[in-house]
C-alpha positions in Angstrom: 0.2 0.0 -0.1 1.4 3.3 -1.1 -0.5 5.4 1.8 -3.8 5.7 3.8 -5.7 9.2 3.8 -9.2 10.3 5.1 -10.3 11.4 1.6 -9.0 10.2 -1.9 -10.3 11.6 -4.9 -9.9 9.8 -8.0 -9.4 12.4 -10.8 -7.6 15.7 -10.6 -9.9 18.2 -13.1 -11.9 20.6 -11.9 -14.5 18.6 -9.9 -11.7 16.7 -8.4 -9.4 19.5 -7.2 -12.7 21.4 -6.0 -13.7 18.2 -4.2 -9.8 17.9 -2.4 -9.9 21.9 -1.6 -13.1 21.6 -0.1 -12.2 18.5 2.2 -9.0 19.8 3.0 -10.7 23.1 4.2 -13.0 20.9 6.3 -9.7 19.3 8.2 -9.2 15.8 6.3 -6.5 14.4 5.2 -6.9 14.5 1.6 -5.1 13.2 -1.4 -5.8 13.1 -5.5 -4.8 10.5 -7.6 -4.7 11.0 -11.5 -3.6 9.2 -14.6 -2.3 12.6 -16.2 -1.2 15.6 -14.3 -3.8 17.8 -12.7 -3.3 20.7 -15.2 -3.3 18.4 -18.1 -7.0 17.5 -17.3 -9.6 17.9 -19.8 -11.6 20.3 -17.9 -8.6 22.9 -19.3 -10.5 22.4 -22.7 -13.9 24.0 -21.6 -13.5 27.1 -23.7 -16.8 29.2 -23.7 -17.4 30.1 -19.9 -19.1 29.3 -16.6 -22.7 29.9 -15.8 -24.1 31.8 -13.1 -26.4 34.8 -12.4 -24.1 37.8 -11.7 -26.3 40.4 -13.3 -23.4 41.8 -14.9 -24.6 42.2 -18.4 -28.6 42.4 -17.7 -31.0 41.6 -15.6 -30.6 38.2 -14.0 -31.3 35.9 -10.8 -30.8 32.5 -9.7 -34.4 31.6 -10.4 -34.3 32.7 -14.1 -31.2 30.6 -14.0 -33.2 27.6 -13.0 -36.0 28.1 -15.5 -33.7 28.2 -18.1 -31.7 25.0 -16.9 -35.1 23.1 -16.1 -36.3 23.8 -19.8 -32.9 23.3 -21.5 -33.1 19.6 -19.8 -36.3 18.8 -21.6 -38.1 19.2 -18.2 -36.1 15.6 -16.9 -33.6 17.3 -14.8 -33.7 17.3 -10.9 -35.3 20.5 -10.0 -34.1 20.3 -6.3 -30.2 19.9 -8.0 -30.7 22.5 -10.6 -32.0 24.8 -7.3 -28.8 23.9 -5.6 -26.9 24.8 -8.4 -28.3 27.9 -9.8 -28.6 29.2 -6.0 -24.8 28.7 -5.3 -23.2 29.4 -8.5 -22.6 33.4 -8.1 -20.8 32.6 -4.8 -18.8 30.0 -6.1 -17.7 32.1 -9.3 -16.8 35.3 -6.8 -14.7 33.1 -5.0 -12.8 31.8 -8.1 -12.4 35.1 -8.9 -10.7 36.0 -5.5 -8.5 33.2 -6.0 -7.0 34.7 -9.2 -9.0 33.3 -12.0 -8.3 35.8 -14.9 -12.1 36.5 -16.0 -12.5 39.3 -18.7 -14.0 42.4 -17.5 -17.0 44.8 -18.2 -16.1 48.7 -18.9 -16.8 49.2 -15.0 -14.5 46.4 -14.1 -17.0 43.5 -13.3 -16.7 40.2 -14.4 -18.1 40.1 -18.2 -20.7 37.9 -19.1 -21.9 36.7 -22.7 -25.0 35.0 -24.1 -24.8 31.3 -24.5 -27.3 28.8 -26.2 -31.2 28.6 -24.6 -30.0 31.2 -21.8 -32.8 33.9 -21.0 -30.1 36.6 -20.1 -26.2 37.0 -20.8 -24.9 34.8 -17.8 -21.8 32.9 -19.1 -18.7 34.3 -17.4 -15.7 33.9 -19.5 -12.3 34.9 -20.0 -12.0 34.8 -23.6 -12.4 31.6 -24.8 -10.0 29.8 -22.7 -12.4 29.7 -19.4 -11.6 26.3 -18.7 -7.7 26.6 -18.8 -7.8 29.3 -16.5 -10.1 27.6 -14.0 -7.7 24.8 -14.2 -4.8 26.8 -13.3 -6.4 28.5 -10.4 -7.5 25.1 -9.0 -4.0 23.9 -9.0 -2.7 26.9 -7.7 -4.9 26.6 -4.7 -4.0 23.0 -4.4 -0.4 23.6 -4.4 -1.0 26.4 -1.4 -2.5 23.6 0.7 0.3 21.0 -0.6 -2.4 18.8 -1.0 -0.4 15.5 -2.2 -1.2 14.2 -5.6 -0.2 10.6 -7.0 0.1 11.5 -10.9 0.3 9.1 -13.6 -1.7 6.1 -11.7 -4.1 4.5 -13.2 -7.2 3.6 -10.9 -9.0 0.7 -12.3 -10.7 -1.0 -9.3 -12.7 -0.1 -6.0 -11.6 -1.7 -2.6 -14.9 -2.5 -0.9 -15.1 -4.3 2.2 -17.6 -4.4 5.1 -20.2 -2.7 2.9 -18.1 0.4 2.4 -15.3 1.4 -0.1 -12.3 1.8 1.4 -9.7 2.6 -1.3 -8.6 2.1 -5.0 -6.1 -0.7 -6.7 -4.3 1.3 -9.2 -1.4 0.8 -11.7 1.8 2.9 -11.8 1.9 4.0 -15.4 5.5 5.2 -15.2 7.4 2.2 -13.4 4.8 -0.4 -13.6 3.1 -2.5 -10.8 -0.1 -2.9 -8.9 -0.5 -0.5 -5.8 -3.3 0.4 -3.4 -4.5 3.6 -1.5 -6.3 3.1 1.5 -9.0 5.7 2.4 -11.8 6.1 4.6 -14.1 8.0 2.0 -13.3 8.0 -2.0 -14.8 10.6 -4.6 -14.9 9.6 -8.1 -14.4 12.5 -10.4 -13.0 10.8 -13.7 -14.7 12.6 -16.1 -16.6 11.4 -19.2 -16.9 8.4 -21.4 -16.4 10.9 -24.9 -13.9 8.2 -26.2 -16.9 5.6 -26.9 -17.6 7.7 -29.9 -15.1 8.0 -33.0 -16.3 11.8 -33.5 -16.1 13.2 -30.0 -14.5 16.6 -28.7 -13.2 14.6 -25.7 -9.4 14.2 -24.7 -7.7 10.7 -25.0 -8.2 10.3 -21.2 -12.0 10.6 -21.0 -12.7 6.9 -21.2 -15.3 6.5 -18.4 -13.1 4.9 -15.7 -14.9 6.1 -12.8 -18.2 4.9 -14.1 -16.9 1.2 -15.0 -15.1 1.0 -11.6 -18.6 2.0 -9.7 -20.5 -0.6 -12.0 -17.9 -3.1 -11.2 -19.0 -2.9 -7.5 -22.6 -3.2 -8.5 -23.5 0.5 -8.5 -26.3 2.0 -10.5 -25.6 4.4 -13.3 -28.2 6.7 -14.3 -29.3 8.5 -17.9 -26.4 6.5 -19.7 -28.6 7.1 -23.0 -28.1 10.8 -22.6 -24.9 12.0 -24.6 -24.8 15.5 -25.7 -23.6 16.0 -29.4 -22.1 19.8 -29.7 -23.1 21.4 -32.8 -19.6 22.9 -33.8 -16.8 20.4 -34.1 -14.0 20.3 -36.7 -14.1 17.3 -38.8 -12.5 14.8 -38.8 -11.0 15.1 -35.6 -13.8 16.4 -33.4 -11.7 19.6 -32.2 -14.3 21.8 -30.2 -15.0 25.0 -31.6 -16.6 27.0 -28.4 -20.2 27.8 -28.6 -19.0 31.5 -27.3 -18.4 32.0 -31.1 -22.1 32.2 -31.3 -22.5 33.9 -28.4 -20.7 36.7 -29.9 -22.9 36.8 -32.8 -21.5 34.1 -35.4 -23.7 32.7 -38.1 -24.5 28.9 -39.4 -24.9 28.4 -42.6 -25.4 25.8 -45.3 -23.8 25.8 -48.8 -26.1 28.2 -50.2 -25.2 30.7 -47.5 -28.7 30.4 -46.2 -29.0 30.9 -42.0 -31.2 27.5 -41.8 -31.9 27.8 -38.5 -34.7 30.1 -39.4 -36.6 26.8 -40.1 -35.7 25.3 -36.9 -35.6 27.8 -34.5 -36.8 31.1 -35.5 -36.7 32.9 -32.5 -33.6 32.3 -30.7 -31.7 31.1 -34.2 -27.9 30.4 -33.3 -28.5 30.6 -29.8 -31.1 27.9 -29.3 -30.0 24.7 -27.4 -27.4 22.2 -28.5 -29.8 19.5 -29.3 -32.0 21.7 -31.4 -28.6 22.8 -33.2 -27.2 19.5 -33.5 -30.5 18.0 -34.7 -30.8 21.1 -37.2 -27.4 20.8 -38.8 -27.8 16.9 -39.2 -30.9 17.3 -41.1 -29.4 19.9 -43.5 -26.6 17.7 -44.0 -28.8 14.8 -44.7 -31.0 16.8 -47.2 -27.8 17.5 -49.2 -27.3 21.0 -48.2 -24.3 20.2 -46.5 -20.4 21.2 -47.8 -18.6 18.1 -47.7 -20.8 16.7 -44.8 -20.5 19.7 -42.8 -22.4 23.3 -42.2 -20.5 26.5 -42.0 -19.9 29.0 -38.9 -19.3 32.5 -40.3 -17.4 34.8 -38.3 -16.4 37.2 -40.7 -19.0 40.1 -39.9 -17.8 39.8 -36.2 -14.7 41.8 -37.8 -11.0 40.8 -37.2 -10.4 42.9 -33.9 -13.3 41.3 -32.2 -12.0 37.8 -33.3 -8.7 38.2 -32.2 -9.8 39.7 -28.8 -12.2 37.4 -27.6 -12.2 34.3 -30.0 -8.4 33.9 -30.2 -8.0 30.1 -29.3 -10.7 29.3 -31.8 -9.2 31.1 -34.5 -6.0 29.2 -34.0 -7.7 25.9 -33.5 -9.3 26.3 -37.2 -6.1 27.7 -38.6 -3.9 24.9 -37.4 -6.2 22.2 -37.9 -8.0 23.1 -40.7 -6.0 25.9 -42.2 -9.2 28.2 -42.4 -8.9 31.7 -40.9 -12.1 32.6 -39.7 -11.3 36.4 -40.4 -11.8 35.5 -44.2 -13.6 32.3 -44.6 -16.2 30.1 -42.7 -15.2 27.2 -40.5 -16.5 23.8 -41.9 -18.3 22.1 -38.5 -20.3 19.4 -37.6 -22.1 17.8 -34.8 -20.0 15.6 -32.2 -20.0 13.9 -28.9 -19.4 16.2 -26.3 -21.0 15.7 -22.6 -22.3 12.4 -21.3 -25.3 13.6 -18.9 -25.4 10.1 -17.1 -23.0 8.6 -14.6 -23.0 7.1 -11.4 -26.3 7.8 -9.6 -25.8 10.2 -6.9 -27.9 12.5 -4.4 -27.7 16.3 -4.3 -24.6 16.1 -2.1 -22.9 13.5 -4.4 -23.4 10.3 -2.3 -23.7 7.0 -3.9 -25.4 4.0 -2.5 -22.0 2.5 -1.7 -21.2 4.0 2.1 -17.8 5.8 1.6 -18.0 6.5 -2.1 -19.1 9.9 -3.4 -19.1 11.1 -7.4 -18.4 14.8 -8.6 -18.1 16.0 -12.3 -19.2 14.7 -15.1 -18.8 10.7 -14.1 -21.5 11.5 -11.7 -25.4 11.6 -12.4 -27.2 14.2 -10.3 -29.5 14.8 -12.9 -29.0 18.2 -13.0 -28.7 18.2 -17.0 -31.5 15.9 -17.9 -31.6 15.1 -21.4 -29.6 18.1 -22.6 -27.1 20.2 -20.9 -27.0 24.1 -21.4 -23.6 25.7 -22.5 -21.5 27.0 -19.4 -23.5 24.6 -17.0 -20.7 21.6 -16.8 -17.7 24.3 -15.7 -20.7 25.2 -12.7 -21.4 21.9 -11.9 -17.9 20.7 -11.4 -17.1 23.7 -8.9 -20.6 23.2 -7.1 -21.2 19.8 -6.9 -17.8 18.9 -4.9 -18.4 15.4 -3.7 -19.1 15.9 -0.3 -21.1 18.8 0.2 -19.4 19.5 3.8 -19.7 23.3 3.5 -23.6 22.9 2.4 -24.1 20.3 4.9 -23.0 23.2 7.5 -24.9 26.0 5.7 -28.3 24.1 5.4 -29.5 22.7 8.5 -30.4 19.2 8.4 -29.1 18.9 4.8 -26.9 16.2 5.7 -28.0 12.6 4.9 -26.8 9.3 5.9 -25.9 6.7 3.0 -29.2 5.2 1.8 -29.5 1.5 2.2 -28.0 -1.0 -0.5 -30.8 -2.5 -2.5 -30.5 -5.3 -4.6 -26.7 -5.6 -3.9 -25.6 -9.4 -3.0 -23.3 -9.9 0.0 -19.6 -9.8 -0.6 -19.3 -13.4 0.1 -22.0 -14.7 -2.2 -20.9 -16.7 -5.0 -22.6 -15.4 -7.5 -21.3 -11.8 -7.2 -18.7 -10.7 -9.3 -15.2 -10.7 -7.7 -12.8 -9.2 -9.7 -9.4 -10.5 -8.1 -6.2 -8.9 -9.3 -4.6 -11.8 -10.5 -8.0 -13.0 -12.2 -8.6 -9.7 -13.7 -4.9 -9.6 -15.5 -5.4 -13.1 -16.7 -8.3 -11.5 -18.9 -5.8 -9.2 -20.7 -5.0 -10.6 -24.4 -1.3 -12.3 -24.3 0.9 -10.0 -26.1 4.9 -9.8 -26.6 6.3 -6.2 -25.1 6.9 -4.9 -28.8 3.6 -6.5 -30.0 1.4 -4.7 -32.3 -2.0 -4.3 -31.9 -3.4 -6.5 -34.6 -1.8 -9.5 -33.2 -3.6 -10.0 -29.8 -6.1 -12.4 -31.3 -5.6 -16.0 -32.9 -7.1 -14.9 -36.4 -7.2 -11.6 -38.1 -10.4 -9.6 -38.4 -12.3 -10.9 -41.2 -13.7 -8.5 -44.0 -17.1 -7.0 -43.8 -19.7 -9.2 -45.9 -21.0 -7.4 -48.9 -24.6 -7.7 -47.6 -23.8 -6.5 -44.5 -22.2 -3.4 -45.8 -25.6 -2.3 -47.0 -26.6 1.3 -46.1 -23.0 1.9 -44.6 -20.7 4.7 -46.2 -19.0 8.1 -45.6 -21.6 8.5 -43.0 -20.4 5.8 -40.7 -17.2 6.5 -38.8 -15.0 4.0 -38.5 -11.6 3.9 -37.0 -9.0 1.8 -38.8 -6.6 -0.5 -36.5 -8.7 0.5 -33.3 -6.2 -1.7 -31.0 -6.9 -4.4 -28.9 -5.9 -2.7 -26.1 -8.6 -0.5 -25.9 -11.3 -3.3 -25.1 -11.4 -6.4 -23.2 -13.0 -9.5 -24.8 -15.9 -11.2 -23.0 -14.9 -14.2 -21.0 -16.1 -17.3 -23.1 -18.1 -18.9 -20.1 -21.4 -19.4 -18.8 -21.9 -16.2 -17.2 -21.5 -13.8 -20.4 -21.4 -16.6 -23.1 -19.3 -16.7 -26.2 -19.0 -13.0 -27.4 -21.5 -12.0 -24.9 -23.1 -8.5 -25.3 -22.5 -7.8 -21.4 -19.6 -6.0 -20.2 -17.8 -7.8 -17.5 -18.7 -7.1 -14.0 -22.5 -6.3 -15.0 -24.9 -8.1 -12.8 -26.6 -10.9 -14.6 -29.9 -10.1 -13.4 -31.8 -7.1 -15.6 -32.5 -4.0 -13.3 -36.3 -2.9 -13.4 -36.8 0.0 -15.9 -37.3 3.1 -13.8 -40.8 4.8 -14.3 -41.5 8.2 -13.7 -45.0 9.3 -11.7 -47.9 10.5 -13.2 -47.2 13.7 -11.8 -43.6 14.0 -12.6 -44.3 12.3 -16.7 -44.2 15.5 -18.8 -44.6 15.5 -22.6 -41.8 15.6 -24.6 -40.9 18.9 -26.3 -40.0 19.5 -30.0 -36.6 18.6 -29.1 -37.1 15.1 -29.4 -39.2 14.8 -32.9 -37.8 13.1 -35.5 -37.6 13.8 -39.0 -40.6 12.2 -41.4 -39.5 9.5 -43.4 -37.7 6.4 -43.6 -35.6 5.6 -40.3 -32.0 4.9 -40.8 -30.4 1.7 -39.6 -28.9 1.6 -36.2 -25.2 2.0 -36.3 -23.4 -0.8 -34.4 -20.9 1.1 -31.7 -18.1 0.0 -29.7 -17.2 -3.0 -32.0 -14.9 -6.0 -30.5 -11.3 -6.6 -31.8 -12.4 -9.5 -33.8 -15.9 -7.9 -35.5 -16.1 -7.7 -38.9 -14.5 -4.0 -40.0 -15.0 -2.1 -43.1 -13.2 1.1 -44.4 -15.0 3.4 -46.6 -12.2 4.2 -48.9 -13.0 7.8 -49.2 -10.0 8.9 -46.8 -6.7 9.7 -49.0 -3.3 8.5 -47.4 0.0 10.1 -47.4 3.5 8.2 -46.6 5.1 9.8 -43.4 8.6 8.6 -42.5 9.7 9.4 -38.9 13.2 8.7 -36.8 12.5 8.6 -33.4 15.4 8.4 -30.6 14.2 5.4 -28.5 15.8 5.6 -24.7 15.5 3.3 -21.6 16.6 4.7 -18.7 16.7 1.2 -16.7 19.3 -0.2 -19.4 20.5 3.4 -20.4 20.5 2.2 -24.4 19.5 5.1 -26.8 18.8 3.9 -30.6 17.7 6.2 -33.5 14.7 4.0 -35.4 12.9 4.9 -38.2 9.4 4.2 -39.4 7.2 4.4 -42.1 3.7 4.6 -42.0 0.6 5.7 -44.1 -1.3 8.7 -42.7 -4.5 10.5 -43.5 -3.9 14.0 -45.1 -4.9 15.9 -41.7 -2.7 14.2 -39.4 -0.5 15.4 -36.9 2.7 14.1 -35.4 0.8 13.2 -32.5 -1.8 11.1 -35.1 1.3 9.8 -36.6 2.7 8.5 -33.2 -0.3 6.9 -32.4 -0.2 4.9 -35.9 3.4 3.9 -34.8 2.4 2.4 -31.5 -1.2 0.8 -32.8 0.5 -1.1 -35.9 4.1 -1.3 -35.4 5.6 -0.9 -32.2 3.4 -1.0 -29.2 6.4 -0.1 -26.9 6.7 3.1 -28.0 6.0 5.6 -24.9 5.1 9.3 -25.2 2.4 11.4 -23.4 -0.9 12.7 -24.6 -4.5 14.0 -23.6 -6.3 17.1 -25.2 -5.1 16.9 -29.0 -6.2 20.3 -28.8 -3.1 22.6 -27.8 -4.5 23.1 -24.5 -3.1 20.5 -22.1 0.4 20.8 -23.1 1.6 16.8 -22.5 2.9 16.2 -25.9 5.3 18.4 -25.5 8.6 16.9 -27.5 11.4 17.7 -30.3 11.1 17.5 -33.9 14.7 18.4 -35.9 15.8 19.8 -32.4 13.3 22.4 -31.7 10.3 22.1 -29.1 6.9 21.7 -30.4 3.6 20.3 -29.7 3.0 17.1 -31.5 -0.7 17.9 -31.5 -0.2 20.9 -33.4 2.2 20.0 -35.7 1.0 19.0 -39.0 2.7 16.3 -41.2 1.3 17.1 -44.6 3.6 19.5 -45.8 6.6 17.7 -44.4 5.5 14.6 -45.9 5.3 16.2 -49.7 8.6 17.4 -49.0 10.3 13.8 -48.6 12.0 15.1 -45.6 11.9 12.5 -42.8 11.9 14.3 -39.3 13.8 13.3 -36.3 11.6 13.1 -33.2 13.3 13.0 -29.6 12.2 14.0 -25.7 12.5 17.4 -24.7 15.9 18.4 -23.4 17.0 20.1 -19.8 14.7 17.4 -18.2 15.8 13.6 -17.4 14.4 11.0 -19.9 12.2 8.2 -18.6 11.5 6.6 -21.7 11.7 7.6 -25.3 9.6 10.6 -25.8 8.6 10.4 -21.9 10.7 13.1 -19.4 10.5 13.3 -16.1 8.5 16.5 -15.1 9.1 16.6 -11.3 11.9 19.1 -11.7 9.8 21.3 -13.7 6.9 21.3 -11.3 9.2 21.8 -8.5 10.4 25.3 -9.9 6.6 25.7 -10.7 5.9 25.5 -6.9 8.9 27.4 -5.8 7.3 30.6 -7.2 4.6 30.3 -4.4 2.4 30.2 -7.4 -1.0 31.2 -5.8 -2.8 34.7 -5.4 -2.1 36.5 -1.8 -5.2 38.8 -2.0 -4.0 42.3 -1.0 -7.3 44.0 -0.9 -10.3 44.0 1.3 -13.1 41.9 0.4 -15.8 44.1 -1.4 -18.4 44.9 0.8 -21.3 43.5 -1.6 -19.1 40.2 -1.4 -19.2 40.3 -5.0 -15.6 40.7 -7.5 -12.6 43.0 -7.0 -13.3 45.6 -9.6 -10.4 45.9 -12.1 -10.2 47.3 -15.5 -9.7 44.9 -18.8 -6.5 47.1 -19.6 -5.1 46.2 -16.1 -5.8 42.9 -16.8 -4.1 42.6 -20.2 -1.0 43.3 -18.3 -0.8 39.3 -17.2 -2.9 38.2 -20.2 -0.1 36.5 -22.2 1.6 35.1 -18.7 -2.0 33.4 -18.1 -1.9 31.5 -21.3 0.8 29.4 -20.4 -0.1 25.7 -20.5 3.2 24.4 -18.6 4.1 22.2 -22.0 7.6 22.6 -21.0 8.7 23.9 -24.5 10.5 26.9 -23.3 12.3 24.8 -20.6 13.6 22.5 -23.5 15.3 25.3 -25.4 16.6 27.4 -22.7 20.1 28.1 -22.9 20.4 29.7 -19.1 19.1 26.1 -18.0 22.0 24.3 -20.2 24.6 26.2 -18.5 22.9 26.3 -14.8 20.5 23.6 -14.0 19.4 25.5 -10.8 17.8 28.3 -12.8 14.3 28.8 -12.1 13.4 28.7 -15.8 11.7 30.8 -18.1 8.0 28.9 -17.5 8.5 29.5 -13.9 9.3 33.1 -13.6 6.1 33.8 -16.2 4.4 32.0 -13.8 5.9 34.6 -11.1 4.8 37.6 -13.4 1.4 36.3 -13.5 1.1 36.9 -10.0 3.6 40.2 -9.7 1.5 41.9 -12.5 -1.8 40.9 -11.1 -3.0 44.1 -9.4 -5.4 41.7 -6.8 -2.2 40.6 -5.0 -0.5 41.9 -2.2 3.0 40.1 -2.1 4.9 41.6 -4.7 7.8 42.7 -2.9 8.4 39.1 -1.4 7.6 37.6 -4.8 10.3 39.8 -6.2 12.8 39.1 -3.3 12.4 35.7 -4.1 12.7 35.9 -7.6 16.0 38.2 -7.2 17.9 34.9 -6.2 21.2 33.6 -7.4 19.3 31.7 -9.8 16.3 33.7 -10.5 15.4 36.7 -12.9 19.3 38.2 -13.8 20.2 34.3 -14.6 18.7 34.6 -17.7 21.0 34.6 -21.0 18.3 36.6 -23.3 18.6 33.8 -25.9 14.8 34.4 -26.8 14.6 30.7 -28.0 11.7 30.3 -25.0 9.9 33.1 -27.0 10.3 31.4 -30.6 9.4 28.1 -29.2 6.3 28.8 -26.9 3.3 27.3 -28.9 0.8 29.5 -27.4 2.6 33.2 -27.3 3.1 33.5 -23.8 6.9 35.0 -24.5 8.4 34.0 -21.5 11.7 36.1 -22.1 9.3 39.1 -22.0 7.9 38.3 -18.6 11.2 38.1 -17.2 12.4 41.4 -18.6 8.9 42.7 -17.0 9.9 40.9 -13.9 13.6 42.7 -13.7 11.5 46.5 -14.5 9.2 45.9 -11.7 12.5 44.7 -9.1 14.3 48.1 -10.4 11.0 49.9 -9.8 10.7 48.4 -6.5 14.2 49.1 -5.6 15.2 45.6 -5.5 18.8 45.9 -7.3 21.2 44.5 -5.3 22.0 41.6 -8.0 24.8 42.6 -10.5 22.5 41.7 -13.3 19.7 44.7 -11.8 22.7 46.9 -11.6 23.8 46.2 -15.3 20.1 46.6 -16.4 19.9 50.1 -14.8 23.1 51.5 -16.2 21.9 50.1 -19.6 18.9 52.3 -19.4 20.9 55.1 -18.2 23.2 55.1 -20.9 20.6 55.0 -23.7 18.7 58.0 -22.3 21.5 60.0 -21.9 23.8 59.3 -25.0 22.0 56.8 -27.2 24.4 54.0 -26.8 26.0 51.4 -24.2 29.1 52.8 -22.8 30.7 49.7 -22.2 34.1 51.5 -20.4 31.9 52.9 -17.6 30.0 49.7 -17.1 32.2 48.1 -14.6 33.0 51.5 -12.3 29.3 52.1 -12.3 27.9 48.8 -11.4 30.9 47.0 -9.5 32.8 49.8 -8.3 36.6 51.4 -8.9 38.2 48.7 -6.9 36.8 45.7 -9.0 37.1 47.6 -12.0 41.2 48.1 -11.1 41.2 44.3 -10.8 39.5 43.9 -14.5 42.1 46.0 -16.2 42.6 43.2 -18.7 39.3 43.3 -19.6 39.4 46.9 -20.2 42.7 46.2 -22.1 40.6 43.7 -24.5 37.9 46.7 -25.0 40.6 48.9 -26.5 42.1 47.0 -28.7 38.7 46.2 -30.2 38.2 49.9 -30.7 35.6 50.2 -27.7 37.3 53.1 -25.9 36.5 56.4 -27.4 37.9 59.5 -26.5 36.7 60.9 -23.5 36.0 64.5 -24.7 33.9 65.4 -26.1 31.3 62.3 -25.3 30.2 60.8 -28.5 26.2 61.2 -28.4 24.0 58.8 -30.8 22.0 60.9 -33.4 18.3 61.9 -32.6 18.9 60.9 -28.9 16.5 63.4 -28.4 13.7 61.6 -29.4 14.5 58.7 -27.3 14.7 61.3 -24.2 11.2 62.8 -25.0 9.7 59.3 -25.0 10.9 58.5 -21.6 9.9 61.5 -20.3 6.3 60.7 -21.3 6.5 57.3 -20.1 7.5 58.8 -16.7 4.7 61.5 -17.1 2.5 58.6 -17.6 3.4 56.7 -14.3 4.2 53.7 -16.6 6.9 52.5 -14.2 8.5 48.9 -13.7 6.2 46.6 -15.5 3.7 48.7 -16.7 6.5 50.5 -18.6 7.6 47.5 -20.3 6.4 47.2 -24.1 4.0 45.0 -24.5 3.9 42.5 -27.5 0.9 41.9 -29.3 -1.6 39.9 -27.2 -0.6 36.3 -27.4 -2.3 34.2 -30.3 -3.1 37.4 -32.0 0.4 37.2 -33.6 -1.6 34.8 -36.0 -1.9 37.3 -38.5 -1.5 34.9 -41.4 -1.5 37.5 -44.2 -4.5 39.6 -42.3 -4.3 42.8 -44.0 -7.3 44.8 -42.3 -9.4 44.4 -45.3 -13.3 46.0 -44.6 -16.1 43.3 -44.5 -17.3 44.2 -48.3 -13.8 43.2 -49.3 -13.4 40.1 -47.2 -16.6 39.1 -48.9 -15.8 39.9 -52.4 -12.6 37.9 -52.2 -12.2 35.3 -54.9 -13.5 31.9 -53.9 -15.2 33.5 -50.4 -18.2 31.9 -49.2 -21.8 33.3 -49.9 -22.4 36.5 -47.9 -25.0 35.2 -45.3 -29.0 35.6 -46.1 -32.3 35.2 -44.4 -35.0 33.6 -46.2 -38.0 35.9 -46.5 -36.3 38.6 -44.6 -33.3 39.3 -46.6 -34.5 38.6 -50.2 -34.9 41.6 -52.5 -38.8 42.2 -52.8 -40.4 41.4 -56.2 -40.8 44.5 -58.2 
C-alpha cells in the first residue's frame, strides 16, 4: 500500500481539485490520484465560460437561471439539484475570482458575461475563450497552496470494497509499472466522462469512463447513460471543439447556399438555441444535401478581425492549425460531435452513492442536473458546485446532511454469484502479447472483411477507426456467465434491473427537441465493436506516406537508438496522430504522453528536428510532401524516463518554488462580489495566464543548460502572472524571492523560449517585465539589476552603451582596477572612445522625450515595459485589415449570409 488518507479523490480535473480543496478546508487528510497531471485534465479544454446569475450584463437572478436549466433539460432534470446549482453559482464564481481567476471584464471592472444557447440572459462568465484552462490553473494553484499530495500518472481501475464500505482503490503505476493500493475512509470519483466511446468526439484521450466502470463493477447503478450530448460545432474529422462562445459573440450557421438555416428550426433564438436543437438541425441539413462535404459553415466574418482576435483567439488558432481556415476571411466547416455525458454514477444532490464511503462529482456523476440536454456553461459550474462531499453546504443548510441510503438489490460480498474481480484473475483476462507486439496480432486470427450484404447502407456516413487496437477493450470471457461473445460488459450483474418509471405527476410531454424527421429511419449503427468483429473502411480517405525517425531510450538500461518508421496517415494527421499509428500498428512499446489533442493541456511536448513542438499542433502534410524524414526526440533540460517521456518533477518543483497562488492584497468588497479591475489592467498578465506548462520553453533554454538550478522561463512567467496582477498583495516578497542567485538575472536572453512557445506567452518578455518591476521597487542588489539600470541610463543620456563605464558604475572602482585586462581587451577592439567630447547618438532627443512621456504617464516597472501583441494575435497569416465588403468579395469566398423571406429583395 502506498498510503492511507481520510479522503481520496480519484481524478484531478476541476471537479476533483475542487472536491479535494473542500475536504482539506474541512480538516480532512486529503490526497488526489490521477492518470495525468492535474493541469493536463480535460477540464482545461472547456472554452466558452461558466454560468452564474451575476447580473453584470443584464437583469438576471438564480430563479431565471434555474428555469432556463429546467427547460433546457427537456424537463427531465432534477429540479432540487438545479435549484442548488443556480443558487450557489454566483458565490462560487466570486470565490474563483478572489482566488485569482483571470476573467474578462466589463467597462466598469466587473466580470464580463456573454450570451449562450437557450439562456434567458447573458450569464456566461468567461476568460476570452480559454475559461476552462483558467479555472484548471487557479484550482491547481490552490491545491499547491494547501500542499495536497497528488499521485500523478497512476491509473485507478478498481475500488476496494470491504464490510459494505468503499475503503480505497487499486491502481497501476503508469511510469514504473506494478499494482499499488491506496487506502481511504472516503473515496470521491471525479474521473470525467466517457466521450471516447465515439469516434467523432470533442473529448480528450483520457475521457474513457473509468469512474463509471469502477462503480459498475461493484454493483452500483449508472443513470441516464443514454443521454449523450452532441456539440453543434466541432471540426471534421478530428472532433476538435469550436466553442459556443463564437455563437454567443454573434456567429452565424450557414448551409452551402449561404442561408442561415436555423430560421426553419429555431426562428426565435436562431444560433442561440439549445445544443440538441442545433445539432439536430445541422444533421437534417446534411441529410438533405445542403452540406459542404458533410459539414455546415460557422461564419464569423461579420464580427470583424479585432473582435475575433480579442475574444476568440483560441478558436481562430484551432481553425487555422487543424483546417488551415482563417475565420477572419472564411467560414469554419463544422458538424455535430459527441461532447458531454449527462449520465453517470447515480448520486443524490450531495454526491453520495449507494455504497457507503463512495461519492462522485463532475461529469462521471449523475445528479441529473442536466436531464436530457446540458446548457452550455453549466458543466464548469457543476464541477465547482457539486464537489463530492457537500461539507460546506451541510453546515450551511440545517439538516441537509443525509446518511448513506440502504443498499438495495446488492448481493453480499461473500455471495458466490457476486462478481469478484481479484487482481490476478483480472490480469489473466488481458490478451497475451509480447512487449513489442502490434495491436492487430493479439487475437488468434485476423479480423475478417465485412461481407458485402452486411455493408448495405454504410458508407461515408459511418465513422470507423482503422486499427482500433485490442488494448482499448477486453474481450468477453467465454464462460457461462457471459456466453461466447456475450453482449454484457464484464462485471455487469446478470439480473436485469427493472426499468425506472416516473409517476404520473412527474411525467411530462417531450418537447419539440425530440421530434424525429419524417421518412424512413436509418439503420442503427453498431458501436463499440470487438477486436474480432467484422470491420469495413469507406476508402474515401486519401492516405499519405510519412517517415519518422524516433530516438528510443530506456533509462533502466541506458540504451539509446535512433529507429526509423514508415507509415500511412490521413492528410490531416498531426505528429501525435502519426505516433499513435506507429504505436498501434508497428511498435506498441513506444512511450509518449498525450491527452487533449487540441493544444491546451501541454502533455505532448517533444522535439522535432531539434526544436520543441506540441505534437498535437504539428501538421505533417507539408513535411511528408517534401520527402523530409524528421527526427523526433524527448524534450531537453529534463531527465528522460523512456523514449519521448521526460521526468517532469524538476519542472513542477520550480513551478511551486514561485509560490504560484494569489495572495489577496485588498479588502473583500462589502457586497461580497468581485474585485473591480479594468480589462486594460488585466491585459498586463493576459499573455502569462495563457501558459499551458508544456515545457517547450524549458527544453530550449540556454540558461538552464549552463545552470540547471535556474528557475527557468516557465516558472518566471508564472511569477509575472502574480506580480502583474493588481489583486496580489505580495509583490515585494515575490520579487525578493525571484531575485535569488538562480532567478531573474540568470537569464542569458537567448529568446529561444519566445520562439518555441506554442501559445505565444513569450516567457523572455515576462522575465524582462519582472526585471523592470524589481528595479522600480528598489530591489537592485543583484549585479544583473545594476547592469540593467546602467543600460537604461546610457541609452537615455547618450543613446549607446558606454561599456568602459559599465564596470566602474556597477561593480565599483576597486573591481574595475582588478579587471584591467578586460579593459585592455575593449581598447584593442576599438571600444574605448576618446573621453572628450562624449559621443552622443543621432536623434537621441527622441529617446529622451519618449522616456519623459513614460514617466509622466507613470508607466514604471512592468507597466513601462513595451508589451508585445496579445498572445495568439500574432497569428496574422496575411491579415491586412480589409473591410468586410472586401472580405466577402475575395475570389472563392463563401456566399454572404442571408435569411430567407427577410433578406431577399422585394419582387417588383
